[in-house]
PAZAPA-4460 file (N, C-alpha, C; in steps of 0.05 Angstrom, whole numbers, plus 32768, in hexadecimal, padded with zeros to 4 digits):
% residues 120
    n_x    n_y    n_z   ca_x   ca_y   ca_z    c_x    c_y    c_z   seq   type   mol
   7C3F   7EB4   80A4   7C5C   7EB4   80A6   7C65   7ED3   80A9     1      X     A
   7C76   7ED7   80BA   7C82   7EF3   80BC   7C96   7EF6   80A6     2      X     A
   7C98   7F0F   809B   7CAA   7F16   8086   7CC7   7F14   808E     3      X     A
   7CD7   7F0A   807E   7CF4   7F08   8083   7D00   7F22   8078     4      X     A
   7D11   7F2F   8088   7D1F   7F48   8080   7D3C   7F44   807F     5      X     A
   7D49   7F4B   8068   7D65   7F4A   8066   7D6F   7F66   8062     6      X     A
   7D86   7F6D   8070   7D91   7F87   806C   7DAF   7F84   8063     7      X     A
   7DB6   7F92   804D   7DD2   7F92   8044   7DE1   7FA7   8052     8      X     A
   7DFD   7FA7   8050   7E0E   7FB9   805D   7E09   7FD7   8054     9      X     A
   7DFE   7FDB   803C   7DF8   7FF8   8032   7DDF   8001   803D    10      X     A
   7DCE   7FF0   804C   7DB5   7FF6   8055   7D9F   7FEE   8041    11      X     A
   7DA4   7FE2   802B   7D91   7FD8   801A   7D81   7FC1   802A    12      X     A
   7D68   7FC0   8023   7D58   7FAC   8032   7D47   7F9B   801F    13      X     A
   7D44   7F81   8026   7D32   7F6F   8016   7D1E   7F64   802C    14      X     A
   7D04   7F68   8024   7CEF   7F5A   8036   7CE2   7F45   8024    15      X     A
   7CE5   7F2D   802D   7CD7   7F16   8021   7CBA   7F16   802A    16      X     A
   7CA9   7F19   8015   7C8D   7F1A   801A   7C81   7EFD   8016    17      X     A
   7C8A   7EEF   8001   7C81   7ED4   7FFC   7C99   7EC2   7FF3    18      X     A
   7CA2   7EB3   8006   7CB9   7EA2   8000   7CB3   7E89   7FEF    19      X     A
   7CC9   7E80   7FE5   7CC7   7E66   7FD4   7CBB   7E4F   7FE3    20      X     A
   7CC3   7E4C   7FFB   7CB9   7E35   800B   7C9C   7E38   8011    21      X     A
   7C91   7E4F   8019   7C75   7E51   801F   7C63   7E50   8007    22      X     A
   7C6E   7E56   7FEF   7C5F   7E54   7FD7   7C62   7E3A   7FC8    23      X     A
   7C6F   7E27   7FD4   7C78   7E0D   7FC8   7C87   7E11   7FAD    24      X     A
   7C96   7E26   7FAD   7CA8   7E2B   7F97   7C9C   7E3A   7F81    25      X     A
   7C84   7E42   7F84   7C76   7E51   7F6E   7C7C   7E6D   7F6B    26      X     A
   7C84   7E7A   7F83   7C89   7E97   7F83   7C9D   7EA0   7F96    27      X     A
   7CAE   7EB2   7F8F   7CBF   7EC1   7FA0   7CB8   7EDE   7F9D    28      X     A
   7CAC   7EED   7FB1   7CA3   7F06   7FAF   7CAE   7F17   7FC8    29      X     A
   7CBB   7F2E   7FC0   7CCA   7F3E   7FD3   7CC8   7F5B   7FCC    30      X     A
   7CD0   7F6B   7FE2   7CD0   7F87   7FDF   7CED   7F8E   7FE4    31      X     A
   7CF7   7FA0   7FD2   7D14   7FA7   7FD3   7D17   7FC5   7FD6    32      X     A
   7D25   7FCF   7FEB   7D2C   7FEA   7FEE   7D49   7FEE   7FE8    33      X     A
   7D50   7FFD   7FD3   7D6B   7FFD   7FCA   7D77   801A   7FCA    34      X     A
   7D8C   801D   7FD8   7D9A   8038   7FD9   7DB1   8039   7FC4    35      X     A
   7DBB   8022   7FC0   7DD5   8020   7FB2   7DCF   8021   7F94    36      X     A
   7DDB   8035   7F85   7DDA   8037   7F69   7DF0   8026   7F5D    37      X     A
   7DEB   8017   7F47   7DFF   8006   7F3A   7DFF   800A   7F1C    38      X     A
   7E15   8006   7F10   7E18   8006   7EF2   7E05   7FF0   7EE7    39      X     A
   7DFE   7FF3   7ECE   7DEF   7FDD   7EC0   7DFB   7FC3   7EC1    40      X     A
   7DEF   7FAD   7EC9   7DFB   7F94   7EC8   7DF8   7F87   7EAC    41      X     A
   7E06   7F72   7EA6   7E02   7F64   7E8F   7DE6   7F57   7E8E    42      X     A
   7DDC   7F53   7E77   7DC1   7F45   7E73   7DC3   7F2A   7E7B    43      X     A
   7DAD   7F1E   7E86   7DAB   7F03   7E8D   7D8F   7EF9   7E85    44      X     A
   7D8B   7EDF   7E86   7D72   7ED3   7E7F   7D69   7EBE   7E94    45      X     A
   7D50   7EBE   7E9B   7D43   7EAC   7EAC   7D35   7E97   7E99    46      X     A
   7D40   7E81   7E94   7D34   7E6D   7E83   7D17   7E64   7E8A    47      X     A
   7D12   7E62   7EA4   7CF9   7E55   7EAB   7CE9   7E68   7EBC    48      X     A
   7CF3   7E7F   7EC3   7CE5   7E92   7ED4   7CDA   7EAB   7EC7    49      X     A
   7CC3   7EB4   7ED2   7CB9   7ECE   7ECB   7CC3   7EE1   7EE1    50      X     A
   7CCC   7EF9   7EDB   7CD3   7F0B   7EF0   7CC1   7F25   7EEC    51      X     A
   7CB8   7F2F   7F02   7CA7   7F48   7F02   7CB3   7F5B   7F16    52      X     A
   7CB6   7F76   7F0D   7CBD   7F8A   7F20   7CA9   7FA0   7F1F    53      X     A
   7CA4   7FAD   7F36   7C93   7FC3   7F36   7CA0   7FD8   7F48    54      X     A
   7CA1   7FF2   7F3F   7CAE   8006   7F4D   7C99   8015   7F60    55      X     A
   7CA0   8016   7F7A   7C8F   8024   7F8D   7C99   803F   7F95    56      X     A
   7CB4   8042   7F91   7CC1   805D   7F98   7CDB   805D   7F88    57      X     A
   7CE4   8076   7F7F   7CFC   8078   7F6F   7CF8   806F   7F53    58      X     A
   7D10   8067   7F48   7D11   805C   7F2C   7D22   8043   7F2B    59      X     A
   7D1C   8034   7F15   7D2C   801B   7F11   7D32   8018   7EF2    60      X     A
   7D49   8012   7EEC   7D51   8010   7ED0   7D4D   7FF1   7EC8    61      X     A
   7D44   7FEF   7EAF   7D40   7FD3   7EA6   7D48   7FD4   7E87    62      X     A
   7D57   7FBE   7E81   7D5D   7FBA   7E64   7D51   7F9E   7E5C    63      X     A
   7D40   7FA1   7E47   7D32   7F88   7E3E   7D3A   7F87   7E20    64      X     A
   7D46   7F70   7E19   7D4E   7F6B   7DFD   7D5E   7F83   7DF1    65      X     A
   7D6E   7F90   7E00   7D80   7FA6   7DF9   7D74   7FC1   7DFB    66      X     A
   7D5B   7FC4   7E01   7D4E   7FDE   7E04   7D4C   7FE6   7E22    67      X     A
   7D59   7FFD   7E28   7D57   8007   7E44   7D3E   8018   7E48    68      X     A
   7D32   8011   7E60   7D1B   8021   7E6A   7D1E   8029   7E86    69      X     A
   7D14   8041   7E8C   7D15   804A   7EAA   7CFB   8048   7EB5    70      X     A
   7CF5   8039   7EC9   7CDB   8035   7ED5   7CD9   8047   7EED    71      X     A
   7CC4   8057   7EEF   7CC0   8068   7F06   7CA8   805D   7F17    72      X     A
   7CA0   806D   7F2A   7C8A   8064   7F3E   7C72   805C   7F2E    73      X     A
   7C68   8045   7F34   7C4F   803B   7F29   7C53   8028   7F11    74      X     A
   7C6B   8029   7F06   7C72   8019   7EEF   7C79   7FFB   7EF7    75      X     A
   7C6F   7FE9   7EE7   7C75   7FCD   7EEB   7C7E   7FC0   7ED1    76      X     A
   7C8E   7FAA   7ED3   7C9A   7F9E   7EBC   7C99   7F80   7EC1    77      X     A
   7C90   7F70   7EAF   7C91   7F54   7EB0   7CA3   7F4A   7E9C    78      X     A
   7CB7   7F39   7EA2   7CCC   7F30   7E8F   7CC7   7F11   7E8E    79      X     A
   7CC0   7F09   7E75   7CBA   7EED   7E70   7CD2   7EDB   7E71    80      X     A
   7CCF   7EC2   7E76   7CE6   7EB0   7E75   7CF4   7EB2   7E58    81      X     A
   7D0E   7EB1   7E58   7D1D   7EB0   7E3F   7D24   7ECC   7E36    82      X     A
   7D1A   7EE2   7E41   7D1F   7EFD   7E39   7D39   7F08   7E44    83      X     A
   7D4D   7F10   7E35   7D66   7F1C   7E3F   7D60   7F36   7E4B    84      X     A
   7D6A   7F3A   7E64   7D64   7F52   7E73   7D77   7F57   7E89    85      X     A
   7D77   7F71   7E92   7D85   7F79   7EA9   7D74   7F8E   7EB8    86      X     A
   7D77   7F8C   7ED3   7D68   7FA0   7EE3   7D7C   7FAE   7EF7    87      X     A
   7D7C   7FC7   7EFA   7D8F   7FD4   7F0C   7D84   7FF0   7F18    88      X     A
   7D91   7FF9   7F2C   7D8A   8013   7F38   7DA1   8026   7F2E    89      X     A
   7D99   8038   7F1D   7DAE   804A   7F12   7DAC   8068   7F1D    90      X     A
   7D9A   806F   7F2E   7D96   8089   7F38   7D9B   808A   7F55    91      X     A
   7DA0   80A4   7F5F   7DA2   80A7   7F7C   7D89   80A7   7F8A    92      X     A
   7D8A   80A6   7FA4   7D70   80A1   7FB3   7D68   8085   7FB7    93      X     A
   7D55   8081   7FC7   7D4B   8066   7FCB   7D36   805C   7FB8    94      X     A
   7D38   8047   7FAF   7D24   8039   7F9D   7D17   8022   7FAD    95      X     A
   7CFD   8021   7FAA   7CED   800B   7FB8   7CDE   7FFE   7FA1    96      X     A
   7CE2   7FE4   7FA0   7CD4   7FD3   7F8B   7CC8   7FB9   7F98    97      X     A
   7CB5   7FAF   7F8A   7CAB   7F93   7F90   7CB6   7F82   7F78    98      X     A
   7CC1   7F6B   7F7F   7CCB   7F59   7F6C   7CBD   7F3D   7F6F    99      X     A
   7CBA   7F30   7F5A   7CAE   7F15   7F58   7CBD   7F04   7F46   100      X     A
   7CC1   7EEA   7F4E   7CCB   7ED6   7F3B   7CB8   7EBE   7F3C   101      X     A
   7CB0   7EB5   7F24   7C9C   7E9F   7F22   7CA7   7E8B   7F0F   102      X     A
   7CAD   7E71   7F15   7CAF   7E67   7F30   7CC6   7E72   7F3F   103      X     A
   7CC8   7E6E   7F58   7CDE   7E78   7F69   7CF9   7E6C   7F64   104      X     A
   7CF9   7E52   7F5D   7D13   7E44   7F58   7D27   7E4D   7F6F   105      X     A
   7D40   7E52   7F69   7D54   7E58   7F7C   7D58   7E76   7F83   106      X     A
   7D46   7E87   7F79   7D4B   7EA4   7F79   7D4A   7EAF   7F96   107      X     A
   7D3A   7EA5   7FA7   7D3A   7EAE   7FC3   7D54   7EA9   7FD0   108      X     A
   7D5E   7E91   7FCC   7D78   7E89   7FD8   7D8F   7E9B   7FCD   109      X     A
   7D8E   7EA1   7FB3   7DA2   7EB3   7FA8   7DA2   7ECF   7FB4   110      X     A
   7D8A   7EDA   7FB8   7D88   7EF4   7FC3   7D90   7EF4   7FE1   111      X     A
   7D89   7EDF   7FF0   7D92   7EDD   800C   7DB1   7EDA   800E   112      X     A
   7DBD   7ECB   7FFD   7DDA   7EC9   7FFB   7DE7   7EE3   7FF5   113      X     A
   7DDB   7EF0   7FE1   7DE6   7F0A   7FD8   7DE7   7F1E   7FEE   114      X     A
   7DD0   7F20   7FFF   7DD0   7F32   8015   7DE4   7F2A   802C   115      X     A
   7DE5   7F0F   8030   7DF8   7F05   8045   7E14   7F0A   803D   116      X     A
   7E1B   7F0B   8023   7E37   7F10   801B   7E3D   7F2E   801A   117      X     A
   7E29   7F40   801F   7E2D   7F5A   801D   7E2C   7F66   7FFF   118      X     A
   7E1C   7F57   7FF0   7E1A   7F5E   7FD2   7E0D   7F7A   7FCC   119      X     A
   7DFE   7F84   7FE2   7DF0   7F9C   7FDD   7DF8   7FB2   7FF1   120      X     A
***
């Protein structure tokens, strides 16, 4: 399957490497190129999903159970189901990350809708 590429109005890009449909719902894996810095969002919880992020370029801010970490190139973080967390880009310049959600559930549709609505 050819990768699906979504582009937001700010130039941020999402490349779907493994979609929910092709993995029978087991995995949503994507690459995200983000130019837009954002303030820290509120924590949220994925009750049934594991989330993994890996930084390929730039930096990414993560808050896990109230503790903020800044991830740089080569760093990866796995967030287990039920762990309060937030992930955001807080620095200037472009950040490139790999993201994974297991199982996929509705996360791919959420990202696609977010890009379609100009959320990035």
